[in-house]
C-alpha positions, 0 to 999 in steps of 0.5 A: 374670387373669379366667380364673384367678378363674373357675377358682378360683371353679369349684373352690370351688363344686365342693369345696363341693358334694362335701365331704359326699360325701367325708366319707361315703366316709371314714366307710365306709372307717373302718368297713371298717377297724375291721371288718377289725381285729375279724374279724382279732382274732376269727379270729387264734387259729384262723389262728395255730393252723393255723400252730403250729410243729412243735416246739409241736404236741405240747404243743397236742395234749396240751392238746386230749387233756386237754380231751377227758378232762376232758369225759369225766370230767364226763359220767361224773359226770353219768351216775352222779349222775342228771344232776347234777355239782353236787348239789342241796341235800340234804333229810333224811328222817324217822321217817315217811319215811326217804328223803333227797333222795339215794340212797346207792348204793355210797357215792355220793349219787345224787339221786332224780328222785321221792321223798317228803320227811320231811314227807310231800311229793312232790318231783321233781328231774329235770334238763333237758338245758340244766341238764346242759350248764350243769353240764358247762360249769362243770366243764370251765372249772374243770378245764381249768387242771388239765391236766398239762403238767409234762413239757413245762415240763421241756423248756423250754416256757412255757404261759400260760392265759387265762380259759376260757369253755366252750360244750357241746352234748349230742347223742344219741351225741356231746358237742361242746365249744367252749372260748374260752380264750387259750392261749400256748405258747412255746419258744425263738423259737417261739410259738403263740397259740390262742384257740378250741379245739374237741373232741368226745367220742363218748358215748351220754350224750344217748341214755341220758338221753332213755331215762331220761326216757322210763322216768321219764315212763312210771312217772309215767303208769302207776305200773308199779313200784307195780303190781308192788309191789301184786302182790308184797305180795298174794303174799308177805303176808297181805292179804285172805282166808278160811280154814276154821279155828276157831283164830285166824290169827297172823302176825309182822309183822317176819317178814312184812316180812322176806319182803316185803323179799326178794321185792321185791328179787328181783322188782325185779331180774327186771324188764326192758324190751322191749329187755332180755335175756329170752325171750318164749317163756318165759311166766314171763318175760313178766310181768316185761317192762315195756312200754317200748322204749328201744333200750338195756339197762335194769336195775331195782335194789332192796336190802333194806338200803336205807331203806324203810317197811313198815306194816300195820294192824290189828296188835297189838305186832308181830302180825297176828291174825285171829279166827275166826267161827262158834264164838261163843255164838249162832252154832252155826247156822253149823255151821262155823268160818272166819277172815276177814282184811283187812290194810292196808299202806303200802309205800315203797322205792327203785328204782334204774333204770340205762340202759346201752350198752357201758361207759356207764350212766346211773342215777337212783332213784325211790321206789315208794309203795303207800298203803292196798294201792293205788298212790299217785296218779300225778303230772303228768309235766310238773310239778315239785315237786308237793305233796300238802299244804302243812301242814308247809311253814308251821311258823311258830307258836311253841309252848312244849313241856314233856314230863315223866315221872310225877315231873315230870322233863323228858325228851328226846323227839321231837315231831310234830304230827298234823292230819287226815291229815298228820303233821309233825315239829316238833323235840325236847325236852331234859331241861334244860327246856321248849323253844320249837318252831315248829308248823303252824297247825291246830285240834284237832290232836295233839301227839305225844311219843316218848321212849325207854323211855316210852309214846307220849303225845299231847295235843289242842292247837290251834296257831293262837294258839301258847301252851304244851303239856304232855305226860306220859309213862308209863315202860315196864317190860319184864317176863318172862312165865311162863305156867301152865295149871291151875297147871303151867308151860306152854311150848306155843303161846298168845296173850296180850293186854294190852288197855290204855285206849288201846293193846294188846300181843300176845305170841305165846308162847313165841316171845315171853316179854317185854312192855313195860307201864306203869301203867294198867288192862288186860284180860289175855286168854290163849288156848291151842289144841291139835291136833284132828281134829274132823270136821264133815260137810256141812250144808245151811242155808236162808236167806231174803231179801226181793226186789222183786215182779214187775209193778206191785208191784215198781214200787211197791216191794213185796217178797216173801220168797225162800228158798234152800238153802246147802250147807256143805262138810265140814271138819276142825278142826285146832286147838281152844280148850283153855285160857284166860280173861280178867282185868281188872287195874289195874297199879300202877307200884309193882308194875312197879318191884318185880318182874321176872316176871309169872306168869299162871295160866289154867284148862284147858277140857274136851276137844272131841269135837263142834262143840257142845263147841267152842262151850261152851268159848268160853262157858267161856272168857269166864267163866274168870278168870286169876290174875296175880302179880308176882314 
């Protein structure tokens, strides 16, 4: 009896000592079981997929083929839309910068990687690799349920799709897809359940994108497209120069811009990278080789029909005019005539850059900008959304705007606001009455109003405290010009200038015979030239200047006169002033409303046989008065 009690006491003590250890063992076993269940559930799709019944395998193979096709479609969209499937918000251009945030290429929108907004703000929108992977994942998730399995349904198959979750990795020559989506396929007694689906698409998308970024960075660092633009401008448009002639040089701005547009288009298409199809043995081709090696073929595209900005100053009513020197009174000592000219251009136009390998093309556009005859300032290629000015970003000051004609009738007009070097589009007024528009804050800016058929008007206005502003616009009347010389109708070449108080218009007659005028004070000037063969021989002139003395005198700032001879080469003056004069005239609106034709009669000038005669004609020109009639 005592032995039994001892055994029981021993067992109780032992159980008490080991109970904690047993609980720990049970917990570990439970964890192992739960982990095994989780691992089984995770791998179940793949385990079962390896055991897909032969009768169901064609359906699943078709699904994997569809997954690859949808991925490839997404890649094609990314390549054609500059790395975007879902396009960024569109930003419209303006009269000053007509570029939206997207280039319309063959009817398809392609987001610019660099452009200048309508409010004159530089913007970048270059997608990252992660951005493109996310876009492609969303695209596959949305499109995968559109896989066409109708032919299998007709054979008795049942397919149940779960919710998809895609994971995509873009490599240099491959795009890998991992799709997490429960998929159950059943036919009769055969069933297959697959959760994870892996596929890959052979594509150079990643490499093409890397090369596109390389080209974009090189453009932002070196502005090579702008440098080519400056070269083209200086070859195909008058910029700087001097010509020996006694008659003005005149260019039609529209013709200059047309020539520039054609030249820019052709020269842009000629550009190649080091990997392009060109011959280094041809010296003419070396100029067009961009110093970049991408490993792919690269094309640069521009079209004269795309939106662009061509501006030049000084210009007068669409004409570029350079006046001669040396034939004015008091300059006879020169002994010859010459015409110096200097024109300043602003250019902006798109270039579409395509990186190509085989059937794949990755493309992105940029805007090329030349300001004041020189390339724009380069951007920091690591920055995004850099702005030149923030003025137009903060248009929050309310201003009441009233735009009238001379009879105080309200007008439809476009309103902008100029402050220092910036111009912001503000909005539009209506003929129904005044409107409230939001202005940026500026002291002593100008409200500018433009209405069709009216002269542009501007009013000095400080917008800091809001308020109201009124702009009065003068109506423009189109009139035909009939030019007479010495009372007889004249159809030869002439330059007719109407210089107003705040603007002027130039008519290159007879190519142009119409002018738009409003009421106001004008100086009307007519210049007529005729062919000549006046010869001026070689002449020598002595010119003296002050230079520093040598030695101690030079240190003290003392000077001495030094003279030298200048030999002027002989020249033939091919055009000489033969008729013309000037007239101050206040043009009444009643004259404009009641007439259709402006008749101008200019006196003729004596024949020119010497440089002295030519100089005397310029004196007479200033004294001659024009006769002006309205009919």
